[in-house]
N, C-alpha and C positions, 0 to 999 in steps of 0.2 A: 483151708483158706489161709492166705498169707496176711500177717499183721506186722505193723511196726510197733515195737515195744521198747520199754526202758527197764533196765535191770535195777532191781532194788534189793539190797541186802540188809539183814538185821544181824546185829552182833550176837555171837554165840558164846560157848564156853571155851575152855582151854583148847588151843590149837585149832580153833574154828570148828570143833566137832559139833557144836549145837547151833551153827549159823543157819539161817533160813534165807533162801533166795526166792524171790518172786519177780514176775514180769507184769508191768503196768501197760496195758494195751492202749496205744495212742491213735492208730489209723489202720484202716482195712483196705486191701486192694480189691477193687471191683472188676476192673479190666486191666490190660497191660499198661495203659496210660492214665488210669482213673483211680484215685485214692480218695477216701472219705474218712472223716473223723468218726470215732466211736466213743461210747461212754468209757471212762477210765476204769475198766475192770482190771482186777488184779488176780492173776492165776499163779499157783506155785510152779516152780521150775528149778529143780535141783540140778538139771543139766547145765544151767547157766551159772553154777557156782564158781566156775573158773574165770568168769568175766568180771570186770571191774564194776563197782557200784556206779549207776548212772549211765552206763554204756547203752547205746542204741543198737538194737538187734532186729533182725527179721525172723519171725517165728511162724512156723506153719502148724496150724491146729486142725485136728480132726473134728468131725461133727460133735463129738463128746467134749470138745474144748480141752483136749489133752495135747501136750506138746509132742509133735512128730519130728520136727527139725528146727535147729537154731543156727543162725549164722550172723556174723557181724554185719551191721548195716552201713558201714562207712563207704565201701566201694559201690554197692548197689545204689546208695543215695547219690553218690557222685555221678553214676551213670544216668540215674533218673533226672538229675539237674541238668546234665549235659544234653540229654535228649530233649528236655523242656526248652533249653536255650536254643538248640538247633531248630525245634519246632517254631519258636518265636522268630528266629532268623528267616526260616522259610516262609512264615506267614507275612513277615515284613516284605520279603522279596515278591511274594504274590500280590500284596497291596501295591507295591511299586509298579508291577506289571499291569495291574488293573488300571492304575492311574495313567500309565503310558498309553494303554489301549483307549481309555476315555479321551485323552488329549488327541490321539491320532484320529479317532472317530469324529471328534468335534471339528478338527481341522478339515477332514475330508468332507463332512457335512457342509461346513461353511464354504469350502471350495466348490462343492457341487451346487449349492444355492447361488453362488456368485456366477458360476458358469451358466446356470439356467437363466438367471436374469440377463446376462450378456447375450445369450441366444435369443431371448425374447426381444431385447432392444434391437439386436441386429436384424431379427425377422421383421420388426416394425420398420426399421430403416430400409430394408429391402423392398417391403411393400410400398413405402413412400416413394422410393426411387422408381419402382415400376409404374406407380401412378404418375409421377412426374415425367417419366419417359413417354407415357401415353399422351399427357398434355403437350409435351414437346412435339410429338408426332402431329397432334392436331394443329399446334402453332405452325409447324412446318408446312402443313397443308394450306393454312391461311396465308403464310408467306408466299407459297407457290401461286396461290390465287392473286395475291397482291402483285407478284411479279408479272403474271399474265395481264393484269389490268394495266400495269405500267408499260408493258410492251405494246399493249393496244393503244395507249395514249401516245407512246413514242411513234407508232406507225401513223396515228392520226395527225400528230404534229408534223411528221415528215411529209405526209400527203398535203397538208395545208401549206407547208413551206414550198412544196413543188408547185402547187396552184398559184401561190403568191409570186413565186419566181416567174411563172408563165405570164401571169397578169402584168408583172413588172416589166417583163420583156415586151409584151404587147403595148404597154403604156409608153415604154421608151420608143417603140416603133411609131406610135401615133404622135409622140412628141417630136420625133424627127420629121414626120410628115408635116406636122403643124409648123415646125420651123421652116420646112420647105415652102409651105403655103405662105408663111409670113414673108419669106424671101420673095415669093411670087407677088405677094401683095405689095411689097415695097417696089417691086418692078412694075406694078400696075395690074397685076393679076389678082382677082378677088374670088371669093367662094360663091358658088351659086347656092340655091336653096337646098338642092339634094345633098350637096356636100355638107352643108351646115347641119342637115338632119342626121347624116351619117356620123358626123363628128359628135353630135349630142348623144346619139345612141352609144357610141364608143365610150364617151365619158361616163354615161350612166352605168354601162357594163363594168367599167373599171371601179366605179364607186361601190357597186353592188358585189363585186368579186373580192373585196377586201375581207379576209377571214376574221371572224370575231375571236377574240382571245379570252373572253370572260368565262366561257364554258370550259376551255382548257385549263384556265387558272383554277376553276372550281374543282375539276378532277384532280389537278395537281395538289391542291390543298388537302383533298380527301386522302390522296395517296400518302402525303406527309403524315397525316393524322393516323392512318393505318400503320405506317412504319413505326411511329412513336408508341402506338398502342402495343405493337409486337415487342418493341424494346422494353416497355414497362412490364410486360409479362415475362420477358426473358431475364430481366435484372434480378428478381428474387432467386431464380435458379442459379445465377452466378454467385449470389451471396451464400446460398445454401452449399454450393460447391466449395467455397472458401471455408465455410464452417466444417464441412466434411474433411477437408485437407487438414484443418487444425486438429480435428478428432483423430485423424490417422497419425498425425505427429505425436499426439498424446499416447496413442496405442503403441507406437514405435518406442517411445520412452518407457512405457510399461514393459514392453518386450525386453528392452535392454536391462531394466531393473530385475525382471524375472530371470533373465539369463545370468546376471550376476549372482542372484540368490541360488540358482541351480548350480553354478560353479562353486559357491561356498558350501552348499550341501554335499557336493561331490567330494570336496576336500575333507569335510567332517566325516563322511562315510569312509574315506581312505584311512583317516586317523583311527576311527573305531575298528576297522579291520586290522590295522597294525596292532592296536591294543589287544584285540581278541587273539591274535597270533601269539603275542607275548604271554598272555595268561594261559593259553593252551600249552605253550612250551614249558611254562612254570608248572602246570598241572602234570605234564609228563615227567618232569624232574621229581616232583613230590611223590608221584606214583612209584617211580623207580626207587626212591629213598624208602618209601613205605615197604616195598617188597624186600629190600635188603634188611630193614629193621625187623620185619616179621620172620625172616629166615634166621637172623641172629637170635631172636627171642625163642624160636623153636629149638635151636641148638642149646641155649641156656636152660630151657625147660627140660630138655632131654637130660642134661647134666644134673638138674635138680631132681628128676625122677631117679636117676642112678644113685644120687646121694641118699635119697629117702629109702631106696631099696637096701643100700648098704647099712643105713641106720637101723632099719627094721631087722635086718639079718643079725647085726651085732646085739640088738636087744633080745632077739629070739635066742641067740647063743648064750647071752647072759642069763636068760630065764631058764634055760634047760641045763646049764652047767653049774655045778656047785663051786667051781674054782674061780668064778668071775663075779665081780661086784660092780655096782653102779653107784656113783656118788662118793662123797668123802666119808671118812670114818667119823663116828660120833666122838664127842669129848668124854672119854671114859672117866677121867678124873672128876669132872663136874658131876657125872651121874653117881659116882661113888660117894660124893659128899651130900647128895640129896637125901632127904628122909625116905625110908623104905615105902611108906604109904604114898608119898607124892610120886615116887618112881612107879609104883604099881598103877596109880591113876593115869600117869603118862602112857604106860604100856597099854592100858585098857582103851584110852582114847585113840592111840595109834592103831590098835586092832580094829576099832570101830571104823576109823578112816580107811584102813586097807580094805575092809569088807565092803564099804560103800564104793571105793574105787574099783574093786574087782567086779562088783555087781554092775556098775555103770559100763565098764569096759566090756563085760560079757554081753550086756544088752546091745551095746554099739556094734560089737562083732557079729552078733546075731542079725542086727539090722543090716550090716554090711553084707552078710551072707544072703539075706533076702534080696538086697539090691542087685547082687551079682546074679542071682537066679532070675530076677526080673529082666536084667539086661540080656541074659541068654535067651529067655523066652521072646523078647522083642526082636532079637537078632534072627531067631528061627521064623517068627512071623514075617519079618521083612523079606527073608529069602523066598517065601511062598506067597507074598502079597502082590496085588496088582499095582500098576503104576500110580494110580490115584491114592490108594491106601498106603502105599510105600512112603509117600512124602510125609503123611501125618505120623506114621510109625517112626520114621527117621527123626522127626522133630522130637517125638516122645523119647526115643532112644538117647538123643543128645541131652535132654533134660535129666534123664536117669543117670547117664554117665557123669554129668556135672555133679549131681547129688552124691554119687558114689565117690568121686574124686574128693569132694569137700569132706565127706564123712571119713574117708580113709586118711586124709591129711590130719583131721582133728584127732584120730585115734593114735597117730604117731606120738604126740606129746602125752596123751592120756596113758598109753602103755608105759612110756618112760616114767611118768610120775608114779604109776602103780608099782613098777619095779623098784624105784627109789624108796617108796614108802615101805614096801615089803622088806627091803634090805635094812632100812632104818629101824624097822620093828624088830628084825632079827638081832641087831646089835643091842637094842635096848633089852630085849628078852635075855640075851646072853649075860648082860650085866646084872639083871634082876635075878636070874637063876644062880649066878655066882654069889650074890649077896645073900640069897636064901639058903646057901650051903650046898648047892648042887655043883657037880664038877663039870666044867666046860673046857673043852680043848682049845687052847689059845691058837694053835696052828690053823684051826678051822677058819679063823678070820685073817690071820697074818699071811697064810699061804695063798689067799685069793688074789686074783689079778684085778686091779681096778681099771675098768674100761671108761671111766668118766672123762679122762683127757681125750681119748679117741672120739668119744661121742661129742665132747665139746668142740673138738676140731671140726668134726663133720657138721655139727650144728652151726658153727661159725661159717663154714663154706655154704651150708644151706641158706643161712641168713644173707650172706653176700649174694648168692644166686637169686634169692628172693628179692633183695633190694635191686639187683641188676634187672630182674624181670619187671619189677614195679616201675623202675626208671624207664625201661624200654616200653612198657605198656603206656606210661604217661607220654613218652615221645611219640609212640605210634598213635595214641589218641589225639595228640596235638597235630600230628601230620594228617590224620584223618579229618580232624576238624578243619585244618587248612585246606585239605583237598575238597571237602564239602563246601567250604566257603568259596574256594576258587572255582569249583564247579558251579556253585550258585551264581558267582559273578559272570562266569562264561555263559551260563544259560540266560542270565539277565542281559548281558551284552549281545548275545545272539538274538534274543527277542528284540532288543533295542535296535540292533542292526537290521533285522527284518522290517521293523517299523520305519527306520530311516530309508531303507530301500523302497518301501511302499510310498513314503512321502516323496522321495526323489522321483519315483515313477509317475506319481500324480502331478508333480511340478513339471516333469518333462512332457507329459501329455497335455497339460494346460499350456505350456510354452509352445508346443507344436500347434495346438488348436488356436492359440492367440496369433502365432505367426501366420497360420493359414488364413485366419479371419482377417488379419491386417492385409495380407496379400490380396484376398478377395475384395476388401474395401478399396485398396489401391487400384485394383483392376476396374471396379465399378466406377470409381472417381475418374480414372483415365477415360473409360468409355463414356461416362457422363460428359466429360470435358470435350471428348471427340465429337459427341453428338451436339453439344451447345456451340462449339466454335464455328462449324459450317453455317449454322443458322445465323450466328452473330456476323460472320463475314458476309453472308447474303444480305442481311439487313443493312450493314454498312455500305455494301455495293449499291443497293437500292436507294439509300439515302443520297449517295454521291451522284447517281444517275438522275434522281429527282432534282437535285440542286443544279446539275448541268441542264436539265430540261427547263428549269425556271430561268436560268441565265439565257438560254436560247430563246425562250418565250419573251423575255424582256427585250432582247435584240430584235426579235420579230415584231414586237409592239412598236419599237422605235422606227423600224423600216416601214411598217404599215402607216404610221402617222405621217412619215415623210411622203409616202405615196399619196395619201389623201390630201395633204397640203399641195402637192404638185397638181393633182387632178383639179382641186379647187381653183388654182391659178389658171389652169388651161380653160376651165369652164368660164372663168371670168373673162379671159381673153377672147374666147369664142363668142360670149354674149356681147362683148364690146364691139366685135366685128359685125355681129348680126344686128346690132342696134344702129348701124350706119348703112342703110340700104343703098345710098348713093355710091357706096364704095363697092358694092357687089355688082359685078359685070356679068352679063349674060353671054 
């Protein structure tokens, strides 16, 4: 199990021979992204003696709580924090997407409710217009009935006028005959009894033939009342027609406002598309830059591996050859001045340190050998595994290769330190043997070749390559973070663009529906007006004809009164003639 721990060192004896190194466990990894705190247990770990006191490390423990692997926690902690930061950023983007979806759904629900209310209102208006159309049809039938009644009255008035004109002509004939009789009377001719009777009957007929106008006037008044009643019924329809025209004007204004909103949304959509295209182009540029950086990092890593192989070969050469030395020579004069007991103590401590280093290196090399065998076994399993198992085995192989690379890299410095300590011990032992009286060949040290400058140069190059790789990895990580952020922005903009397209489509559908509804309302209003106008024209024509009939009736009344007055005068004249019998000749 993997733990996060802190290195704790306790001071030891001379040259650190008695130093004690421990690890204080701080946290434990439960899953890839889940860590939990643990009780601050302390476990011994001599493998961490090379690390500084207080350093944070990642340590892998077996079930017996023994250390299996140690690595510095700096880079893994940075990766964990970066992953955590990316997860927070993705979570924030998801929250923004959810908020946008909520807003879009709220807008669509409101728009749908408004459209449903508009449809209900328009359905009610259509039903009212159908009812009004039916009432108008009934009123049209009533107007037709009134028109027939007025035509009947016109025919009756015309017939009475013809009868009156006939009676008037007859009266004028009788009047002419009476005038002739008067002329005869003045000439001495008088009326006999039969002629007087005939004249009286004619005057009675004329008096009785005078057409009465009261009945006609009564019918005319009823016709006027019926026309005004129809006009009173028709007037609210005209008012409602005006209200509908005002409502249509408001709908047209709403259509214009919605059209302007649609145009603004189209412009915003175009701007969002342009921004998305720019971010997509930037993503392509960053991706190309990432590819070039990764290729350059691969080349540098290859150079670093070559340097490490060269370094290991030189160290192996130094370990197998007696003519090569590592490190600088000891200060022989200082050792000559030290007390013999102190020099012996130093040699013993160095021997103890060399034994520890050799044991540690041997264990690590054995572990490295086991890792190599494990990698070979996994490679063999992969070659014979199915596709599903091959994926898991490849992941396991990648982990083992990383562990092998980390362990191999750590052994480079440890082998070097061991060789340096061994050489350092040999030089101290040579001085000690010489001081104890033993003969030591001076050329054994002087004729050796010092490889420390070469190793230092290689180490310097390795350090430069490592720094360059770290720099490249930081740049690659930054580029990846930028790509992820840019990709997140692209995904967010794409989602926002889809939402805007949906909103624009909803507005367009609403605009088309509103235009269609407005056109239908205009058509119904025009049809309504076309239905009302003929009825109004008919009523106006009937009113005008009734007024003309009234005027004709007034003239007829005046003519009838004049006729009656003339008949009365004739009757009076005839009676005056009949009251003088002496004037009547046989």
